DRENFIKE-229145 format. One record per residue: residue in three letters; x, y, z of N, C-alpha, C in turn. Coordinates in steps of 0.2 Angstrom, whole numbers, plus 5000, padded with zeros to 4 digits. Example, Ala and Ser with C-alpha at 12.3 -4.5 7.8 and 13.67 -1.06 7.14 Angstrom:
BEGIN
Ala506649725039506249785039506649845039;Ser506449895035506849955036506450005039;
This chain:
BEGIN
Unk500449945000500050005000500450065000;Unk500350114995500750174995500250234998;Unk500550285001500150335004500250405000;Unk500850414997501050474995501250464987;Unk501250524984501450524977502150504976;Unk502550534980503350514980503450434981;Unk503050404986503150334986502950294980;Unk502350324977502050294971502550294965;Unk502850354964503350364959503950324960;Unk504250324966504850284968504750214967;Unk504150184968503950114967503950094960;Unk503650144956503650134948504350134946;Unk504750184947505450194945505950134948;Unk505750104953506050054956506049984952;Unk505549984947505549934942506049934937;Unk506349994936506850004931507349954931;Unk507549924937508049884937507949814933;Unk507249804932507149744928507249754921;Unk507449814919507649824912507049814907;Unk507149794901506649794896506549714895;Unk505949694895505849624894505349614889;Unk505449614883504949604877504549544878;Unk503849554877503449494877502749524881;Unk502249484879501549514882501249464887;Unk501549414889501349364894501149404901;Unk501649444903501449474910500949524909;Unk500849564903500349604902499649574902;Unk499649514899499049474898498849454905;Unk499249434909499149404916498849454920;Unk499149514920498849574924498149594922;Unk498149604915497449634912496949584914;Unk497049514913496549464915496349474922;Unk496749484927496549494934496149554935;Unk496249604930495849674931495249674927;Unk495049614924494449604920494549644913;Unk495149644910495249674904494949744902;Unk495249794906495049864905495249884898;Unk495749854895495949884888495449864883;Unk494949814884494449804879493949854879;Unk493949904884493449954884493650014880;Unk494250014878494550074874494350084867;Unk494150144865494150154858494850184857;Unk495350154853496050174853496250184846;Unk496750234845497250234839497950214842;Unk498250164839498850144841499450174836;Unk499950204839500450234835501150204837;Unk501450174832502150154832502550184827;Unk503250174828503750204823504350224826;Unk504850244823505550254826505550334828;Unk505350374824505250444826504550474825;Unk504450534828503850564826503150544829;Unk503250494834502650464837502250514841;Unk502650544845502450594850502050654846;Unk502450684841502150734837501550714834;Unk501450654831500850634827500350624832;Unk500450594838499950594843499650664845;Unk500150714846499950774848499550814842;Unk499650804836499250834831498550804831;Unk498550734831497850704831497450724837;Unk497750724843497450744849497150814848;Unk497550864846497250934845496650934840;Unk496750894835496150894830495550864833;Unk495550814837494950784840494750824845;Unk495150854849494950904854494550964852;Unk494850994846494551044843493851024840;Unk493750964839493050934836492650924842;Unk492850934848492450924854492450864858;Unk492950824856493050754859493450764865;Unk493350714870493850714876494350654874;Unk494950674874495450624872496050604877;Unk496050544878496650514882497250504878;Unk497850514881498450504877498950464882;Unk499350424879499850384883500450394879;Unk500950434882501650444878502250434882;Unk502750434879503450424883504050444879;Unk504550464882504650474889504350544891;Unk504250554898504050624900504550674899;Unk504350734899504850794898504850834905;Unk504250854907504150894913504050854919;Unk503550814919503350774925503050704923;Unk503250654927503050594926502350584924;Unk501850614927501150614926500950624919;Unk501350664915501150684908501050614903;Unk501350564906501350504901500550484900;Unk500150494906499450474905499150544906;Unk498850564900498550634900497850634897;Unk497350684899496750694896496750764893;Unk496550764887496550834883497250874885;Unk497750834885498450864886498550884893;Unk498150864898498250884905498450814909;Unk499050814912499250754915498750734921;Unk498750674922498250654928498550674934;Unk498150674939498350704946498850654950;Unk499150684955499650644959499150594963;Unk498550614965498150574969497950514964;Unk497850524958497650464953498250424952;Unk498850444952499450404952499450354958;Unk499350384964499350344970498850294970;Unk498250314968497650264967497850204962;Unk498150224957498250174952498850124954;Unk499350154958499850114960499550064965;Unk499150084969498850044974498449984971;Unk498149994965497849944961498349894959;Unk498849924956499349874952499849844956;Unk500049874962500649854966500549784968;Unk499949764971499849694973499849644968;Unk499649664962499649614956500349604954;Unk500749664954501449654952501849604957;Unk501649614963502049574968501849504968;Unk501149484966500949424965501249394958;Unk501349434953501649414947502349394948;Unk502649424952503349414954503449344956;Unk502949314959503049244962502949194957;Unk502749214951502549164946503249154941;Unk503149104937503749094932503849144927;Unk503349194927503349244922503849304925;Unk503949304931504349354934503949424935;Unk504249474938503949534939503849584933;Unk503349624933503349674927503849724927;Unk504049744921504549804921504149874922;Unk504549924923504249984924503750004918;Unk503949994912503550014907502849974907;Unk502949914909502349864909501849894914;Unk502149914920501749944926501350004923;Unk501750044920501450114918500850094913;Unk501050054908500550034903499850004906;Unk499949964911499349934914498949984918;Unk499350034921499050094925498550134920;Unk498850144914498550184909497850144906;Unk497950074905497350044903496850044908;Unk497050034915496550034920496250104921;Unk496650154920496350224921495850244915;Unk496050224909495550244903495050194903;Unk495150134905494650074905494050084910;Unk494350104916493850094922493750164926;Unk494350204926494250264931493950324927;Unk494250334921494050394917493950384910;Unk493450354908493350334901493350394896;Unk493650384891493750444886493350424879;Unk493250474875492950464869493350424864;Unk494050444865494550404861495250414865;Unk495650364864496250364868496850344862;Unk497350394862497850384857498450354861;Unk498650294859499150264863499850254859;Unk500350284861501050274858501350214861;Unk501650174856501950114858502650134861;Unk502950094865503550114868504150094863;Unk504350024863504850004859504649954854;Unk504749964848504549914843503849924842;Unk503549864843502749864842502549794844;Unk502849744840502549674841502549644848;Unk503149654852503149634859503049694864;Unk502849754861502849804866502249794870;Unk502249824877501749804881501049844879;Unk501049894875500449924873500049874868;Unk500449824865500149784859499649734861;Unk499249754866498649704868498049734866;Unk498049784863497349824861497149804854;Unk496549814853496249804846495949874844;Unk496349914841496249984840495749994834;Unk495450054833495050074827495550084821;Unk496150104823496650124818497350114820;Unk497850094816498550084818498950134814;Unk499450164817499850214813500550194814;Unk500950194808501650174809502050234806;Unk502350284810502550344807503150334802;Unk503650304804504250284800504650234803;Unk505150214799505650164802506350184800;Unk506750184806507450204805507850164810;Unk508450174810508950134815508850164822;Unk508650124827508650144834508550074838;Unk508750074844508650014848508849944844;Unk509349944840509549894836509749824840;Unk509949844846510149784851509449744852;Unk508949774852508249734853507849724847;Unk507849774842507349764837507749734831;Unk508349734831508749704825509149754821;Unk509649724817510149764814509949794807;Unk509349764804509249794797508549824797;Unk508449864792507849904792507249854791;Unk507349804788506749754787506549724794;Unk507149704798506949674805506549724809;Unk506849794809506449844813505749854810;Unk505649854804505049864801504549804803;Unk504849744803504449684805504149694813;Unk504649724817504449734824503849784824;Unk503949844820503449894820502749874817;Unk502849824812502249804809501849754814;Unk502149734819501849694824501249724827;Unk501149794826500549824829499849814825;Unk500049784818499449784814499049724816;Unk498349734816497849684818497449664812;Unk497149614813496649584808496149634806;Unk496149654800495549704798495649774800;Unk496149794804496149864806496649894801;Unk496449954798496849984793497450014796;Unk497950034792498650054794498750124790;Unk498950174794499150234790499850244792;Unk500250254786501050254787501350304783;Unk501950324786502350374782503050344781;Unk503050274781503650234780503850254772;Unk504550264771504750284764505150234761;Unk505650194765506050154762505650094759;Unk505850074753505450024749505449954753;Unk506049934756506149874759505749874766;Unk505649924769505249934775504549934774;Unk504349964769503649974767503349904764;Unk503849864761503649804758503449754764;Unk503849754770503749714775503049734779;Unk502949804779502249824782501649804778;Unk501749814771501249794767501049724766;Unk501549684767501549604767501149584773;Unk501349614779500949594785500249614785;Unk500149674782499449704782499049664777;Unk499349634772498949594767498749534770;Unk499249504774499049434777498449444782;Unk498449504785497949514790497349554787;Unk497249554781496749594777496649664780;Unk497149694782497149764784497349814779;Unk496949864777497049904772497649954774;Unk498049974769498550024771498450084767;Unk498650144770498650204768499350234768;Unk499650244762500350264762500450334760;Unk500850374765500950444763501350444757;Unk501150494752501550494746501250454740;Unk500750414742500450364738499650374738;Unk499350354744498650354745498450424748;Unk498850464751498750534753499350564752;Unk499350634750499950664748499950734751;Unk500550764752500650834754500950874748;Unk500750934748501050974742501151044744;Unk501351094740501451164742501751174748;Unk502251144750502551144757503051214757;Unk502851254761503251324762503451334769;Unk504051344770504351354777504251434778;Unk503951454784504051524786504351524793;Unk504351594795504751604801504551554807;Unk503851554808503651524814503251454812;Unk503451424807503051364805503151334798;Unk502651294796502651264790501951274787;Unk501851284780501251284777501251234772;Unk500651194771500651144766499951124765;Unk499851084760499151054758499150984759;Unk498650954761498550874761497950854757;Unk498050804753497550774749497450704751;Unk496850684754496750614756496250594750;Unk496150524751495650504746494950524748;Unk494850554753494150574755494050654755;Unk494650694755494550764755495150804753;Unk495150864752495750904750495750964756;Unk496350964759496451024764497051064762;Unk496851124758497351164756497651214762;Unk498251234761498551284766498451274773;Unk498651214775498651204783499251234785;Unk499251254792499851274795499951244802;Unk500651234803500851204810501351254812;Unk501451254819501951294822502651254824;Unk502551184823503151154824503551154818;Unk504251164818504651174812504951114810;Unk505051104803505351054800504951014795;Unk505250994790504950954785504650884788;Unk504950854793504750794796504050814800;Unk503950874802503350884805502750894801;Unk502950914794502350914789502150844788;Unk502650794788502450724787502050694793;Unk502250714799501850694805501150724805;Unk501050784803500450814803499950784798;Unk500250764792499950734787499650664789;Unk500050624793499850564796499150574800;Unk499250634804498650644809498050664805;Unk498150704799497550724795497250664792;Unk497650614790497450554787497050514792;Unk497350504798496950464803496350504805;Unk496350564806495650604807495150594802;Unk495350594796494950584790494650514790;Unk495050464792494850394792494250384798;Unk494450414804493950414809493250444807;Unk493350504803492750544801492350494796;Unk492650464792492250434786492050364789;Unk492450324792492250264794491950254801;Unk492050294805491850284812491350344814;Unk491150384809490750444811490950494816;Unk491550504817491850554821491650624817;Unk491350664821491150734818491750774818;Unk492150784813492750824813492650874807;Unk492450934808492350984803493051004801;Unk493151034795493751054792494051114797;Unk493651154800493951204804494251174810;Unk493951124813494251094819494951064817;Unk494951034811495651004809496151054808;Unk495951114805496451164804496651194810;Unk496151214815496351244821496751194826;Unk496551134825496951084829497651084827;Unk497851074821498551074818498851144820;Unk498551194819498851264821499051264828;Unk498651244833498751244840499251194843;Unk499351144839499751084842500551114843;Unk500751094849501451104851501651044855;Unk502251024854502450964858503150984861;Unk503150984868503751014871504450964870;Unk504951004869505550964868505750944861;Unk505250964856505450954849505551024846;Unk506151034844506351094841506051154845;Unk506051154851505651204855506151264857;Unk505851324856506251384857506151404864;Unk506651404869506551424876506751494877;Unk507051534872507251604873507351634866;Unk507151694865507251724859507851774858;Unk508051804864508651844864509051824870;Unk509551784869509751754863509351694861;Unk509451664855509051614853509251544856;Unk508851514860509051454863508551404862;Unk508751344858508251294856508451224859;Unk507951184861508051114863507751074858;Unk508051014857507750964852507950894854;Unk507450854855507650784858507850734852;Unk508250754848508550714842508950664846;Unk508750594845509150544849509350484845;Unk509250494838509450434834509650464827;Unk509850424822510150444816509650494812;Unk509050464812508550504808508350564811;Unk508250564818508050624822508650674821;Unk509250664821509750714820509750734812;Unk509650694808509550714801508950764800;Unk508450754803507850804803508050864806;Unk508450864812508650924815509050964811;Unk509550934808510050974804509751004798;Unk509250974795508850994789508451064792;Unk508151054798507751104800508151174802;Unk508751164804509151214806509351254799;Unk509551214794509751234788509151274784;Unk508551254785507951284782507851354786;Unk507751344792507451404796508051454799;Unk508651424800509151474802509751464798;Unk509751474792510351464787510951514789;Unk510751574792511351624792511551624799;Unk511451584804511551594811512251554813;Unk512551574818513151534821512851494826;Unk512851424824512551374829513051344834;Unk512951354840513351334846512951274849;Unk513251214848512851154850513151124857;Unk512651104861512751074867512451004867;Unk512850954867512650884866512850834871;Unk512250804874512350744878511950684876;Unk512150624876511750574873511850504877;Unk511450454875511550394879512050354875;Unk512350314879512950274876512650214871;Unk512050194872511850144867511450164861;Unk511650224859511350254853511850254847;Unk511650254841512150254835512550314835;Unk512950334840513250394840513750414835;Unk514050354832514550364826514150394820;Unk513550384820513150414814512850484816;Unk512750494822512350554824512850614825;Unk513450604828513950654830514150694823;Unk514450654818514750684812514150734809;Unk513550704809513050754806512950814809;Unk512950814816512850874820513450924818;Unk514050894817514650944816514550984810;Unk514050964805513950994799513651064800;Unk513251074805512951144806513251184812;Unk513751154815514051184821514551234820;Unk514551294823515151334823515551314829;Unk515251294834515651264840515151204842;Unk515551154845515151094848515451074854;Unk515051074859515251064866514850994869;Unk515250954871515050884873515050884881;Unk514450854884514450854891514050784893;Unk513950774899513650714901513150734906;Unk512650694909512150704914512050644918;Unk511650654923511550604928510950554925;Unk511250504922510750454919511150384918;Unk510850334920511250264920511550254914;Unk511250264908511550244901511950304898;Unk512050364901512350424898513050404896;Unk513250434890513950424887514250484891;Unk514950474892515350524894515550584889;Unk515650644891515850694886516450674881;Unk516950634885517550614881517350564876;Unk516850514877516650464872516350504866;Unk515950554867515650584862516150624858;Unk516550654861517050704858517550664853;Unk517650594855518150554851517850544844;Unk517150544844516850534837516750594833;Unk517050654835516950714832517550744829;Unk517550764823518150794820518150874819;Unk517650904822517550974822518151014825;Unk518351064821518951104824518851134831;Unk518151154832517951194838517551154842;Unk517851094845517551054849517851054856;Unk517351054861517651054868517251004872;Unk517450984878517050944883516950994889;Unk516350984892516251024898515850984903;Unk516050984910515750944915515150984917;Unk515151044917514551084920514151114914;Unk513651074912513251104907512751164909;Unk512651164916512251224918512651294917;Unk513351284918513751344918513751364910;Unk513751314906513751324898513151364897;Unk512551344899511951374898511851444901;Unk512151454907512151524910512551574906;Unk513151544903513551594899513151604893;Unk512851554890512451564883511951614884;Unk511651614890511051664891511351744891;Unk511951744892512251814892512451844885;Unk512351804880512651824873512151884871;Unk512551924868512151984865512151984857;Unk512451934855512551934848511951904844;Unk511651934840511051914837511151854832;Unk511751844830511851784825511951724829;Unk512051724836512151664840511451624840;Unk511551554839510951514840511251454845;Unk510951444851511151394855510751334855;Unk510951284853510551224851510751164856;Unk510251134860510451084865510051024862;Unk510450964861510150904859510550844861;Unk510250784858510650724859510250664863;Unk509850694868509450644872508850674875;Unk508250644874507650674877507650684885;Unk508050634888508150634895508550694897;Unk509050714893509450764894509150834893;Unk508750844888508450904887507850914892;Unk507650864895507150874900507450904906;Unk508050884908508450924913508550994911;Unk508851004905508951074902508351114903;Unk507751084901507151124901506951154908;Unk507051104912506851124919507351174922;Unk507951174920508451214923508351284920;Unk508151294913508051354910507351384912;Unk506851344913506251364915506251394922;Unk506651374926506751394933507151454934;
């Protein structure tokens, strides 16, 4: 029995030591004991390497603007643990976290005594989410972001209205496999019999894997660039403007405030998903709601400007494709600026592919580390960098304090490498 929020969160984080244990047996065992709250959900399931959080955010805003109450499940959190389970973008309360832990904790302890072993941190949080949206606070619709992969991810016990696979690139290869085909196979694991799939996957070999799986399960696929398309993409100072044509409707001149060509793709996936819900599930989504929803959507930690004078931007690019998108966005929106990078990353990421790309946009590049079990040292990162102006620093807070004193309008301070790190940076700068 836990009595306080701190005890509850400490208990949840205490499960981290169990690491990642792919498989659905423990989930099924717990949900069975809770009388299957997940079966009561109307859900959209979102998997993919990058862009999951942003796509969830766009779709949530569209549905909210249309008057629906929307639950979301996302990870990792940036500001506070509770945001992983949110209603209309508002994290659930500390009291609700305590209530949920008191429901799940006895089950976790019982499960520990079986041959299946105890549930991991992510499994516990996922069961809490299913119980919350299935029993405590039922929503019109819940948008669920898969954690790792898809096939064996703990969220993959639902039968959704719609599946979304944003894209496939290299990340978590130690678990998901070394090739694009293997990673695509894991992501395609969220496809259910007869449930359509909206995808932005571009590589032919990955798309082939997804389409084959969909064909076996008689699930229709809607592919970006084929079944629905974006056009007239224009980048302006505070966002992107573009048009989307789906097989059901045409939406000219949509705008978003999140920067980058990758965000246009994420927004297009959300438009297609909303259109599908409108046509096949009778969700009442007027064009105005769709437009306003996209325009209002903001997702913290994704190319987020924390200061204008001087310009300080944080971005959670933490794999090869994420860094590619970041580099492109800087080149498009800030072509004439002196970019000063602060980078901290996790040691299990494809750093040899990430660091050289970042060097391409940097005037100076500073490597640091932060308090996290899998964080790489500044020296490990610096070894991968050939930039003439590279340094290591132990005290990233001091780096930020100095950056804030800059009076040069050309300076752009960009902090990236790990979502966990920029979460710390964000807290520091906000305070």
